[in-house]
N, C-alpha and C positions, 0 to 999 in steps of 0.2 A: 586613144588620142582624143582630146577634147575638141568640140566643134569650133571653138574660137581659134585653136591652133590650126585646124584644117582651113578655116576661113582666112587666117593670115597667110598660110602657104598659098592659097588660091590667089589672094591679092598680090603677093610677091611675084608669082608667075605671070599674072595678068599685067602687072606693071612692066616687067621685062619684055613681054610681047608687045605692049604698046610702044615702048622705047624703040624696039627693033623694027616695027612695021610702019611707023608714022614719023614724020618730021613735025616738030612742035614749034609754035602753036599750029593748031589744025582744026578743021571742022570735024566734029565727031557726031555720030548719030546714036542717040540713046533710044532704046526700045523697051517698052514695058507693057504688061497686061495687068489691068486692075479690075476688081469687081466693079460693075457700073454703079457709081455713086458720085454725085456731083461734088460732095465733100472731098472724097479721095482724089478725084481728078483735079480739083482746085488746089488741094494740098501739094500734089505732085508738080503741077505746072508752076505753082508759086515758088517751089524750091529751085526752079531754073530761071526765074524771072531776071536775075542779075546778068544772065548770059544772053538775054534777048533772043531766045530760040525761035525757029520756025517750028510750029506745032501742027501735027496732023493726028486726028482721032478717028477711030472706026469702031462701031459697036459690033459685037458678035451677032450671028443670025438670030439667036434667041434673046439677045439683049442683056444677058447676065454679065458679060465682060466687055471692056473697052480696051482696044489697043491704042497706045499713045506713042508717037514717034516725035522726038525732039531733036532738032538739028541745030547745033550751036558751035561757035568758035570757042575752043578750049585752049588754055595756055600750056597745059602739061598733063602727063599721065596721072600725076598726083590729083589734079582736079577731077579727072574722070572717076577715079577710085573714090574720092571724097563724095561725089554725087551719088554713086552707087550705094555707098554705105549709108548716106543720108536717107535715100528713098527706101532702103530696106526696113525702115521703121514704120512704113505704111502697111497696115495689116492686109494680107492677101495679095500683095504685089508680087509679080513675077518679072524679073529682069531678064531681058534676052540679050 
């Protein structure tokens, strides 16, 4: 099975879970871990700029990684999935 097919199956299940567990629009909490790089952090936060999120960051104890939490009002599960797909383009990012 190709990884893109697995990915689409994952997003289909995720979409259904979001529909069942949340009433929309809703405040959604996005969490990521990125290698500590001002460029990567700025790229990530810029992707969410239109949602006017609350942003919290915390560096790991050795400073190699930064955790980023973005809390924003989202209109639908489609927007949540769109954002996760968008940020997956950032090298080294881990979506939680």
